[in-house]
N, C-alpha and C positions, 0 to 999 in steps of 0.2 A: 676772212679766212685767217689772215695773218695772227689776229689776236688770239684765235681759238687755238691754232697750231702752237703758239707760243707758250700758252698756258700747259697744253697737254705735253710738251717736249720737255719744258723746262721748270716745272713744279719743283719749287722747294723754298725755304724760309729766306733765302738770300735772291731770290727773283721775283721781282714784281708780278702779282697776278693781274692781268688786264680785264677790267670788268666787262661785262656784256655791252656791245655795242658802244664801246671806248677806243676802237682803233686809232682815234685820234691822239691817244698817249704815245703810240708807236710811232704814228706820222711825225708827231712834234719832237719827240726826243730821239728819234733814231733816222728815219727815212728823210728828215730835213737837212741833215749835215751836209755842208757845201761839197763835200767830196763822196758822198754816196753815190754809188754806182749801181744800177739795177741789176747788170750782170754779174755783180759780186754777191748777190742774193739767190740762193737755189733753193728750191723746193723740190721734195720728193711726192710722186703722187702713186698711190695704188688704186689703178683705174680713175676713178675722179676724186678719190679721198686723199686730202694731204696727210701724209704720215711722216714727214720729216724737213728740216731745213737747216741751212748753213749760210753764214754771213761771213766774207772776207774783205779786208780792207788793207791799207798800207801805213806803215809808220812814218812819223816826220822826218824832215831834213835836221840837220844839227841845231840852227836856230828857229826852228818851228814855223818858218816862213812857206813851207811847201810839203808834199809828200815825198819821201823817198821810195821810190818804186823799186829799188833794189831790196827791199825787206817787205816781205807781205805778212800779213797777221790774220790768222784764222780766230774771229772773235768768237763765234757761236757756232755750235753743230748738236744738232738734237734728233731724235726720233722717238716717235710716240712709243710707250712701252711695249703694247701688244704687237709691234712691227721690229723689234729689235732681234738682232742675230739673224738677220736675212740678208746681211751684205748693204743694206741701204746706207748706213753709216759710213761705210768704205767707199761707196759710190758718191756721196755728199763730199766726202774729203777729197777724192781724187778730182772731182769737177772744181772745187774751190782751188785745189793746188794748181791745176791747169789754168784757171783764171789769172792767178797771182804770177805764175812763171810766163804766161803769153803777155802780160804788162811789165815785165822786165825783173820780177823777183827772182834774186839767187839765194835768199837767207828765208827761211820760211820760219815763222813764230806762230805758237798755238796758245792761244790763253791772252786776252788782253789785259797786260801788265803796263802801267805807268813807265815811261810817256809813250809805249806803243800801243795804246789802246783808243783806236779811231772810234770804237762804238761800244755802246752798253752803258756808259757811264751814267749813273743815276737809276738805271732800270735793272742791274744786277750787280751782286757782290757786296753791296751796302756802302759803307763811307767812299769807297773807291773800286776799281775791278782788279781784283787780286789773281788774274788767271784763272784757269779751270779749278773749282773747288775740289777737295779730297773727296767729297759726298757725292760727286758724279764718278759715272764709270768711264771717264775720258782717259784717264792717265793709262790704263793697261792698254787701253785702244791705241793710243797715240805711241807708245812705246813699242808695241808689237810693229808699228809701221814707221819706224825709223826715228822718231823723235826722241830726244832726252831732255829731260827738266832741267832748266838753267838757272831757275831762281825759285826760291820758296818765299811766300808772303803770308806772316802771321796776322790773324784778324785779332784785335784787342778790342774789350769793351771795359768801359769804367762805369757802374752805376752811380748816380748822382744822388741817391735817396740819403747817403752819409758821406759829407765832405768836410775836411778840416784843413788847417794849414800844418804842413808836415814840418817837424822841428829840423830847422837848417841855420846853422848861426850866419850864413851869408846873406839871409833873406833882409835882416834890419838895413844892412849898408843899401843893398838894392831898393827897398822901399823908399828910402831917404833920398836916394839918387835918380829914380826913375818913376816915369809914369806909364800907366798902359793907354794907348789909345787906338782907335779903331776906325776903319773906313770901309765903303765897298772895294773890294779886291780887283783890281783891273788886270785881266789876264796877261800874261807876258809876250803871247805870240798868236798869231792867226790859228795856229793848230790848237793850242791851248784853248782859245775862246771857242773853237768849233767843237772839242770834245766836252766842254762844260755847257754848252749850248745855252738853255734858258736859265738852268740854275744859277742862283746868285751866291755868291760867297764872301765872307767878310774877314778882312785882314786886321789882327791884333798886333800891335807893336809895341815893344819895350822901347820907350824914347827917353834919353838923358834929359834931366829938368833943364840944363843950362846949355848944352851943346846941340840939343834936338836931334842928336844923332840916334839912329835905332838899330842896335846890334842885333836884336832878336826879334823875329816875326813868327806868328803862327795864322793859318788860313783854315777857316772852319766853313761849313755850311750846313743848313738846315735840311734834312733828310724828310721832307715832307711826304713823299710818296710813299715811304716805307713805314711811317707812323700808321697807315690802314692796315697793312698786315701783320705788324710786330706790334700795334695797339700800345705804342709807346713813343713819347717824343725824344726823336734821337738827332744828333747832331753829328757829323763826319768831318775828322781832320783831313785835310788834304796836305798839309805842308807844315812842317815846323822846322826852323832854320835860325842858327846862330853864326854870325861872322867869326871866321875862323881865328882872328886874333882877340876874340872875346869869349872863348870856349872856355870850359873848366872853371866858369867863376859862378855857376848856379843858375845863370840866367833862363836856361830852358827850363830848368825844375821849377823856378819862381814863375815864370810866364805862366807855365801850363797849369801850376797849382792854383794860381789867382783866376784862370779861366775856369777850372772845376767850379771853384766858389760861385763866379758870375754866372754860370750855366744852372747851376742848382737855384739860384735866385729868381732865374727866369722860368722856374716851374718845368725844366727839362729833365728827363730821365736818365739817358745815357748819352755818353760820349764814346763815338768808336773811332779807333786809329788801325790803320793798316802798315806793315813794316816788313822789309825783307830780313829774315831770320839772321843773315849774316851781320846785321848792324848792331854789334853787342852794346854799345854805348845807348842806342835809342830803346834796345829792349830792358836795359837797367833802368832807364828813367821811366818807361811806361810802368814798369813793375812795380818800381819802388813808390809809385803814385796810385797804386791799387789797381792797375789794370790787368784783366785777365784774358788769356787768349781762349777764344772762343771757335776758332775756325783756321782752315788753311787752305791757301790756294797756291797753284804752281803754274809757271811758264815753261813753256817747252820750245824746241827748236830743232831744226834740221837744214842741212844745207844741199842746194839742188845742183 
């Protein structure tokens, strides 16, 4: 039932379509989370017919070692198309909010946006969970019920069919002094490990040849499940960081440009990145390397 309802409520290019008799995907990537609570998953039935569902959870505490139950997150809300406009979505929202408040939530977030994304990574949104997509009807629905958008997440893609080194005079020195090394990425906290679940990620580091220090790093994961629906081999960027005292030296541009060349050689088709639209430096970096915005997501918030 869950897979069929998922497909009917959440159809779209950024939501995985669950094949028939493949409920194991949702069990493996969603229901097996260590903090999954069946009481946070709500179904709507019209007689015996499932017509809607909602899923709520909680944000992490400051170091990701546990949940922060003062901040609840509505991760999923959907109603099958022929049952919309009948108050089902409102009732699903009310019950989800009741569940979160009863467990201590004083701040209600809607739309899973990192780091407040306990569910749906790898199943919805693409490279990461960008809140609720603009293509869904949830923005007007939530704003009517007291929620306000508190972040906008741009979704950017870079086709890898044509990649070349961008002209940058800083690259010669960086190439002489740094190597790019990589290894499996170890999650930094219990919560981040739970969010990623069984998905594996790789950390690429810019490493100084003499000191072995790594002032820049980028974490990627291969989006295998999306390959089937997109018919393209895609990689998602989870993280790109440069140490504060090493910024404005071209390191992030150099590292990312070399990764684009590397991914192209691996016969991959697309690199996707998601970024808050108020991150001007990050936006300039992506656009300067040929990334194009393909979608937009939003996170919402209200206090109780």
